[in-house]
C-alpha positions in Angstrom: -1.9 -27.5 6.2 -1.5 -24.5 4.9 -4.2 -21.3 5.0 -2.7 -18.0 2.9 -4.8 -16.5 5.0 -3.6 -17.3 8.7 -0.7 -14.4 8.7 1.1 -14.2 12.1 1.9 -10.3 12.5 4.7 -9.1 15.0 3.2 -5.4 15.4 3.5 -4.7 19.4 -0.7 -4.4 20.0 -3.0 -5.0 22.8 -2.6 -8.8 24.4 -0.4 -11.5 24.4 1.2 -12.2 20.7 0.1 -15.2 18.2 2.7 -17.4 16.8 1.8 -20.1 14.1 3.5 -23.0 16.4 1.5 -22.1 19.2 -1.4 -20.9 18.7 -2.7 -22.2 14.9 -4.9 -25.0 16.5 -6.9 -23.3 18.2 -7.3 -20.3 16.2 -7.5 -22.4 13.1 -11.4 -23.8 14.8 -12.4 -20.4 16.5 -12.2 -18.2 13.4 -13.9 -20.9 11.1 -16.1 -20.9 13.2 -19.6 -18.3 12.3 -21.1 -19.1 15.7 -17.7 -18.1 17.6 -17.5 -14.6 15.3 -20.6 -13.9 15.8 -20.0 -13.0 19.3 -16.6 -12.1 19.6 -14.6 -8.8 21.4 -12.8 -7.5 19.0 -9.9 -5.1 20.8 -9.4 -1.4 20.0 -7.9 -0.6 16.5 -4.5 1.1 17.3 -3.9 4.2 15.8 -0.9 5.7 13.9 -0.1 8.2 11.3 2.5 8.6 8.4 3.6 11.9 7.7 5.3 11.3 3.8 7.3 14.6 3.3 7.0 15.6 -0.7 9.5 17.7 -2.8 8.1 19.0 -5.7 9.4 21.7 -8.1 7.1 24.4 -7.6 6.4 26.3 -10.7 8.8 28.9 -12.4 11.3 26.9 -10.4 15.1 28.0 -11.8 16.6 25.1 -13.7 19.8 23.5 -12.4 23.0 22.2 -14.3 21.3 19.1 -15.3 18.8 21.1 -16.4 16.4 19.8 -13.6 13.7 22.3 -11.4 14.8 23.6 -7.7 12.7 21.2 -5.4 11.0 22.3 -2.4 9.9 20.5 0.6 5.8 20.3 -0.7 3.0 19.7 2.8 3.4 16.6 4.3 1.3 13.8 3.1 -1.4 12.4 6.0 -2.2 9.0 6.2 -3.9 8.0 9.5 -3.1 3.8 9.9 -5.5 1.7 12.0 -3.8 -2.5 13.1 -6.4 -4.6 14.0 -4.9 -6.7 17.4 -2.9 -10.3 16.1 -6.6 -12.2 16.7 -8.5 -9.6 15.3 -6.1 -9.1 12.2 -7.0 -12.9 11.8 -10.5 -12.3 12.0 -10.8 -10.3 9.0 -7.9 -11.8 6.9 -9.9 -14.9 6.8 -13.2 -13.0 6.5 -11.2 -11.1 3.3 -10.3 -14.6 2.0 -14.1 -15.4 2.3 -15.3 -12.0 0.3 -12.6 -12.6 -2.3 -13.9 -15.9 -3.3 -17.4 -14.6 -3.9 -16.6 -11.5 -5.7 -14.5 -13.4 -8.0 -17.5 -15.5 -8.3 -19.0 -13.1 -8.3 -17.3 -11.9 -11.8 -16.7 -14.2 -13.2 -18.8 -13.8 -16.4 -19.3 -10.1 -16.2 -18.2 -8.1 -18.5 -16.8 -5.7 -16.7 -14.2 -8.6 -14.4 -11.3 -7.6 -14.9 -11.3 -4.0 -14.6 -11.4 -3.1 -11.2 -7.5 -4.9 -10.9 -5.6 -4.0 -7.2 -5.6 -6.3 -4.6 -6.2 -9.4 -7.0 -4.7 -12.1 -7.8 -4.8 -12.3 -11.7 -2.7 -14.3 -13.3 0.1 -13.1 -16.2 -1.1 -15.6 -18.7 0.6 -16.7 -22.2 2.1 -19.3 -20.4 4.0 -17.0 -17.1 3.5 -18.3 -14.1 2.7 -15.2 -11.0 0.3 -13.1 -11.3 0.1 -9.3 -12.4 1.2 -6.5 -10.6 1.6 -2.5 -11.1 4.0 -3.0 -13.7 1.8 -5.2 -16.0 -1.8 -3.3 -15.4 0.6 -0.3 -16.1 1.6 -1.6 -19.5 -1.8 -2.9 -20.0 -3.4 0.4 -19.9 0.0 2.4 -22.3 -0.2 -1.1 -25.0 -4.2 0.3 -25.2 -2.2 3.4 -26.6 0.3 3.2 -28.2 -1.9 0.2 -30.2 -4.0 3.5 -31.2 -1.2 5.7 -32.0 -4.0 6.6 -35.4 -6.2 8.8 -33.4 -5.9 12.0 -31.5 -6.5 10.3 -28.1 -7.5 12.1 -24.6 -6.5 10.0 -21.3 -7.9 10.8 -18.5 -6.7 9.4 -15.1 -8.5 10.4 -11.7 -7.9 9.8 -8.0 -10.5 10.4 -5.3 -10.3 11.9 -2.2 -9.4 10.5 1.0 -11.0 6.8 -0.5 -11.3 4.6 2.5 -12.6 7.9 5.5 -15.8 8.7 2.4 -17.1 5.2 1.7 -20.7 5.8 2.3 -22.1 3.0 5.2 -25.7 2.5 3.4 -24.0 1.6 -0.3 -21.1 -0.4 1.6 -24.2 -2.6 3.1 -26.2 -2.9 0.4 -23.5 -4.2 -1.6 -21.6 -7.1 0.8 -24.6 -8.6 0.9 -25.4 -8.4 -2.9 -22.0 -10.5 -3.1 -23.3 -12.8 -0.6 -26.2 -13.1 -3.0 -28.5 -13.2 1.0 -31.0 -10.0 1.8 -30.1 -10.2 4.9 -25.7 -10.1 6.7 -24.9 -12.9 8.1 -25.0 -12.4 12.4 -20.9 -13.0 12.2 -20.0 -10.9 8.9 -22.7 -8.6 10.5 -20.5 -8.4 13.3 -17.5 -7.2 11.4 -18.8 -4.7 9.8 -20.5 -3.0 12.9 -17.1 -3.5 13.7 -15.8 -2.1 10.8 -17.5 0.9 10.3 -17.8 2.3 14.2 -14.1 2.2 14.4 -13.2 2.1 18.2 -9.5 3.2 18.3 -6.8 3.9 20.6 -3.8 6.9 19.7 -0.6 4.6 20.3 1.4 7.8 21.6 -1.5 7.4 24.4 -1.3 3.8 24.8 2.4 3.6 25.3 2.5 6.6 27.9 -0.4 4.5 29.7 2.4 1.2 29.7 5.7 2.3 28.8 6.7 1.5 32.4 5.6 -2.0 32.4 6.2 -3.2 28.9 5.5 -6.4 27.6 8.9 -7.1 26.0 10.2 -10.7 24.4 14.0 -12.3 25.7 15.7 -15.8 25.6 15.3 -17.9 28.4 19.1 -17.7 30.4 21.0 -20.1 29.1 18.6 -22.0 27.0 19.0 -19.2 23.6 16.4 -21.8 21.7 13.5 -21.1 24.4 12.0 -17.7 24.8 10.3 -16.0 27.8 8.2 -12.7 28.1 8.8 -10.1 30.5 7.7 -6.6 31.3 9.9 -3.5 31.0 10.0 0.5 31.0 10.6 2.2 27.4 11.6 5.6 27.2 10.8 6.1 23.5 8.3 5.1 22.1 11.1 4.8 19.1 12.8 2.7 21.0 10.1 -0.4 21.4 11.6 -2.8 18.3 14.8 -2.2 19.7 13.9 -3.8 22.8 11.3 -6.6 21.0 7.7 -5.1 22.9 6.0 -7.2 21.9 3.4 -5.7 23.1 1.8 -2.8 25.3 -0.4 -4.6 27.6 -2.1 -7.5 28.2 -6.1 -7.6 27.3 -7.2 -7.9 30.9 -4.5 -5.1 32.1 -5.9 -1.9 29.2 -10.0 -3.5 29.2 -9.6 -2.6 33.1 -7.2 0.5 33.6 -7.1 2.2 29.5 -10.9 1.4 28.7 -10.9 5.5 28.8 -7.9 6.0 26.0 -10.8 4.5 23.9 -12.2 6.7 20.8 -15.1 6.5 19.1 -17.1 9.0 17.1 -21.3 8.8 18.6 -24.0 9.3 17.9 -24.2 6.9 14.6 -27.6 7.7 13.4 -28.0 10.0 10.4 -30.6 11.5 12.3 -29.6 11.9 16.3 -26.3 12.9 14.2 -27.8 15.3 12.0 -29.5 17.0 15.9 -26.6 17.5 17.1 -24.8 19.2 13.7 -22.8 16.7 13.2 -22.2 15.7 9.8 -22.2 11.2 8.4 -20.2 9.3 10.1 -17.8 8.0 6.9 -15.3 5.4 6.0 -13.8 2.6 7.0 -10.4 2.8 8.9 -7.4 1.6 6.8 -5.0 -0.9 7.3 -6.9 -4.0 8.6 -7.1 -7.1 6.2 -10.0 -5.9 5.0 -10.3 -3.2 3.9 -8.7 -3.4 0.5 -11.4 -6.2 -1.0 -14.5 -4.2 1.1 -13.3 -1.1 -1.8 -13.5 -3.7 -4.9 -16.8 -4.1 -3.3 -18.1 -1.1 -3.2 -16.6 0.3 -6.4 -18.9 -3.1 -8.1 -21.6 -0.9 -9.6 -19.1 2.5 -10.8 -16.7 -0.2 -12.4 -20.1 -2.1 -14.2 -21.6 1.7 -15.7 -17.8 3.4 -16.7 -17.0 0.1 -18.1 -20.4 -0.2 -19.9 -19.8 3.4 -21.4 -16.2 2.5 -22.2 -17.3 -1.0 -24.3 -20.0 1.2 -26.4 -19.1 0.3 -30.2 -19.2 4.4 -30.9 -16.5 4.8 -28.4 -14.3 1.7 -28.1 -12.4 3.2 -24.9 -10.0 1.8 -22.2 -11.2 1.8 -18.7 -8.8 0.6 -15.4 -9.2 1.2 -11.5 -6.5 0.1 -9.5 -8.3 1.1 -6.1 -8.5 4.8 -5.8 -6.4 5.7 -9.0 -8.8 5.0 -13.0 -7.8 5.7 -16.2 -9.7 6.4 -18.5 -8.1 6.1 -23.1 -10.8 7.4 -25.4 -11.2 9.1 -28.8 -11.3 12.8 -28.2 -14.3 13.8 -29.2 -15.4 11.1 -25.9 -13.2 13.2 -23.9 -16.2 15.2 -21.9 -17.9 13.1 -21.6 -16.2 10.7 -19.8 -14.8 13.2 -18.2 -18.0 14.2 -16.7 -19.1 10.8 -16.9 -16.8 9.6 -14.0 -17.5 12.9 -11.8 -21.0 12.2 -11.8 -20.6 8.4 -11.3 -17.8 9.7 -8.2 -20.1 11.9 -6.6 -23.5 11.2 -7.3 -23.4 7.3 -7.5 -20.6 6.9 -5.2 -20.6 9.4 -2.6 -16.8 10.1 -2.7 -14.9 12.7 -4.0 -12.7 13.6 -6.8 -9.2 14.5 -6.2 -9.1 18.2 -8.1 -5.0 17.7 -7.9 -4.5 14.1 -9.1 -7.0 14.4 -12.4 -5.7 15.3 -14.8 -6.3 15.6 -18.5 -3.3 14.6 -21.6 -4.0 14.5 -25.1 -1.4 12.9 -27.5 -1.5 12.5 -31.7 0.9 12.2 -34.5 2.4 15.8 -35.7 3.5 16.5 -38.9 6.6 14.6 -38.7 4.7 11.4 -37.4 6.1 11.7 -34.2 3.3 11.0 -31.2 3.3 13.3 -28.9 1.7 15.7 -26.0 1.5 15.8 -22.2 -0.6 17.6 -20.2 -3.7 19.8 -20.5 -3.2 23.2 -18.9 -5.5 25.8 -19.5 -6.7 25.1 -22.5 -3.1 24.1 -24.0 -1.2 21.4 -24.2 2.1 21.7 -21.6 4.3 19.2 -23.5 6.6 19.4 -20.0 4.6 17.3 -18.2 3.7 13.8 -19.1 1.0 10.8 -18.5 2.3 9.8 -15.1 0.0 6.2 -13.9 1.4 4.1 -11.2 4.3 4.8 -10.7 5.7 5.4 -14.7 5.9 8.2 -16.9 4.9 7.5 -20.5 6.0 10.3 -22.8 4.3 8.5 -26.4 7.2 6.5 -27.3 9.4 5.5 -23.5 8.1 4.2 -20.4 9.9 5.3 -17.8 9.7 4.6 -13.8 8.8 8.2 -11.9 11.7 10.4 -11.6 9.6 10.2 -7.5 10.5 7.2 -7.4 14.5 6.8 -7.5 13.8 10.2 -5.4 11.9 8.3 -2.2 15.1 5.4 -2.5 18.0 7.5 -2.4 16.4 9.2 0.4 16.0 5.6 2.0 19.6 4.8 1.0 21.0 8.0 3.0 19.0 7.6 6.3 20.3 3.8 6.6 23.2 5.0 6.1 22.7 7.9 8.2 21.5 5.2 10.1 24.8 2.3 10.3 26.6 5.6 11.6 24.6 5.5 13.8 25.7 2.0 15.4 29.2 2.2 13.8 30.1 5.5 16.5 28.8 4.2 19.5 31.2 3.6 22.0 29.4 -0.1 23.4 29.3 -1.2 20.0 33.0 -2.9 19.5 33.2 -2.5 15.0 33.0 0.9 13.4 31.4 -1.2 10.6 28.8 -0.4 8.3 27.9 -3.5 8.0 28.2 -2.9 4.1 26.9 -6.4 3.3 23.0 -5.6 4.1 23.9 -2.5 2.9 24.3 -3.6 -0.4 22.4 -6.5 -0.6 18.6 -3.7 -0.1 20.1 -1.3 -2.4 22.5 -2.3 -4.9 22.1 -4.7 -7.6 24.2 -7.4 -5.3 20.2 -8.1 -3.4 18.2 -8.1 -6.5 18.2 -11.2 -6.9 15.0 -13.5 -5.8 17.2 -16.2 -3.5 15.7 -19.3 -0.7 16.0 -17.9 2.6 17.9 -20.0 5.5 17.2 -19.5 9.1 19.1 -20.2 11.7 19.2 -23.8 13.6 21.7 -24.4 16.3 20.7 -28.4 15.3 22.0 -27.9 12.0 25.9 -28.8 11.2 26.3 -25.7 9.6 24.0 -23.3 11.3 21.3 -23.1 9.4 18.1 -24.6 7.7 16.6 -24.3 4.6 12.9 -22.7 4.8 9.8 -22.1 2.4 10.2 -18.7 2.1 12.0 -16.2 -0.6 13.9 -13.2 -0.3 12.9 -11.2 -3.0 14.7 -9.0 -4.1 14.8 -4.8 -3.7 14.5 -2.1 -5.8 17.1 -2.9 -8.5 14.6 -5.9 -8.7 11.4 -4.3 -9.2 13.2 -1.7 -11.9 14.4 -4.8 -13.6 11.2 -6.3 -14.0 9.7 -2.6 -15.4 12.6 -3.0 -17.7 11.5 -6.3 -18.9 8.0 -5.9 -19.3 7.9 -2.5 -21.1 10.6 -3.5 -23.2 8.0 -4.3 -25.5 6.9 -0.5 -25.7 10.3 0.8 -25.0 11.8 -1.5 -28.0 15.3 -0.9 -25.7 16.5 -0.8 -22.3 15.3 2.8 -20.9 14.3 1.6 -17.2 17.0 -0.2 -17.3 19.5 3.1 -18.5 18.4 5.6 -15.5 19.5 3.1 -13.1 22.9 3.7 -14.3 23.6 6.2 -11.4 22.7 4.2 -9.1 26.5 2.1 -7.8 28.4 4.7 -7.9 26.1 7.1 -5.7 26.0 4.2 -3.8 29.8 4.3 -3.1 29.9 7.7 -2.8 27.3 7.3 0.0 29.2 4.8 2.0 33.0 6.6 1.2 31.4 9.9 3.0 29.8 8.0 6.0 33.2 6.9 6.4 34.8 9.7 6.3 32.3 11.3 8.5 33.0 8.0 11.4 36.3 8.9 11.4 35.8 13.1 13.1 33.4 11.5 15.3 36.0 8.8 16.8 39.0 11.5 16.7 
C-alpha cells in the first residue's frame, strides 16, 4: 500500500540512510504508533543558509537600447532552512498529513474555507483532473479584477516579515488544539510541538568539519553493481559531497558520543526567565520540515476568518486570498484605507506578526476617458504606471497577464550556470569526452524537455536494460510557461505568455556556441 506521507529523502544527515525497500515496514509501524512517538528522541535539525542574489534596477537608472533599466546586484536574500533527519522527516510528514485532514474537515463548512490556498490540494474542477497551483490562484485574483472593471479598484498586496521565524508559540499551541478539537494536545502531538518550538539544530558546515575524515558514502559492491554497501571516506570540500555520494555525516551513536557540543539551542525557554536576563521571547518554527507549511495555515485561521468576513460583507463585496505569507485584497476605492488598516491590525495585533513594508503595496486601476482600464502602484499619493500589479510570480497591467521578468532572469542565470558546469567537466583531463552532455541541457532548458512523460529506470534484468516506473518527468520551466499561457488565455485572449519565451531557443544556442568556443581555447 502506498502512503503519501511515506517519503524517503536522500540528503546527507545524522544517521544511517533509510530506503523504501528495506525500511518501509518497521517505519510504518513505528510512525503510526502514538506511544512510540510520545517517547521518540528527535535528532537535531541540520541548518543551512541559502543565499539568493537579487538583480534590481535602481530608481533613475539609465535605460539601454531595449528600453530596460540597468540592473545592479542588490542585497542578498537569506533563507534559514532546517532539515530533519530521515526518520524525523517521515514522522513530521505523517503528522502533517493528520493535521491537514483535520484542517480540511474543520474548514469544510466554513465560509472562509477557500481563502487560504497554499500547501493544499484544491481540485481544479470544471471537468479537469489535477489540483490547482499558483497559476490558477493568480488567475482567480486577476479574473475578479477583470469582472469588476466598471469600478474604481484598489488592490492591496501584503507580505508578512519572516513568517515562519516569528510565529507566536502560544497562538500556535491554541490553534493546534482547535483543529484537533481538544483541550490538551495528545502526548505525541505535544512532543512534536515542543521539538519544533525549541528548534535544536547543528550547522551543516560545523558537522562536516567534525566528521569529514569519515563521512558515510555509498558504493557498488565489488563485482556486483546491483548491490550497494556503505563505506567511510575523507572528503576535502563540502561541495564535493554530492559527487562522492555521501549519504550521511555520521551514525546516530557517533554523533551523540562525539558531537553534542555542536547542538545549538536558545535557552532558557520560559518568557519570564528570558525577560529577567534581557532576552527577547522565543518565536517561530523551523522552515524546511514537512509539517511547517501545514502549521502555518493552521496558525492563520483567525486572520483568514475575520478578513474574509469583512471582504464578504454585502456593502463591500471585496476579494481576499492568502498564499502562505502573501495575501491580496481587491476592493472598491472607498474601502482601500479600511482594508489596509484592517490587514495591519490583524497581522500585528491578532497574529503577533509584522507586515513587510517593502513588499506591501497598493495598486489603483480604473477606466480612463477612452474606456481603457489602466493604473499602477500608489507612490507618494500618485499613480506610477511603470510598476504594475505583481502577485504569485505574475504581472497584470489592466489588460494582459505576463510572467514576471525576474522569473526569466532566474531561468537564464540557471542556464548559464549549467553550461559553465558542463564546460568545467568537459575540460577535465580524466574525462574522455569534451561534450557538454547536450541531451541533458536541451531537456532542462528548451521545449524538447517540456512534455510530461513516464520515467524508465535502469534494470539489468530487463532485455532493454530499462524497466517502466510509476513516476513521471513533469517537464521544465517551459512546461510551466505553457500551462500559464493556457490558463491566462481567458484573460489575455492570445498567447501573450508564449511570446515571452520566444527568444529562449536562440539564447540557448548562443550560450552553447560560446561555451564550445571556451572549451576549444582551454584545450589548445
